[in-house]
Phi, psi and omega in degrees: 000316180298326183290324178290324175297312177302314180301317184294323180293313178299322184290317176300323176291313182300309182301313175305314176295323179301308185288328176299313175294326180296319183288327177285319181297317189257011171068037182284135187230124177257121181256116180287166184293352175247030186227158176231138184261132175257124179274142178233147180240120189271331178208168182221131186287339174283357176079014177287140186234156175285131178298149179299140179087343180270133187251331173246127185287115180253336187250041181059028175277171177289150176127196180292123183271156186283331179284134180258165186250127177287172177299140182154187176263122180235148177245000000 
């Protein structure tokens, strides 16, 4: 009986570690109901760059995006 409980606990821990690793690898983000997410774009394959002096990307350039993310689950 103790062996079954030990196996169940070990399996639970392994599943928890698997899903935690999965979310880290694939970039799952949960935005709470009192939070706002800010999107960032790191590079653009077309070579477009953010003009000097501009801090927010309005025309799909790399940088901080003007669109925010509402509460929810994002990948």
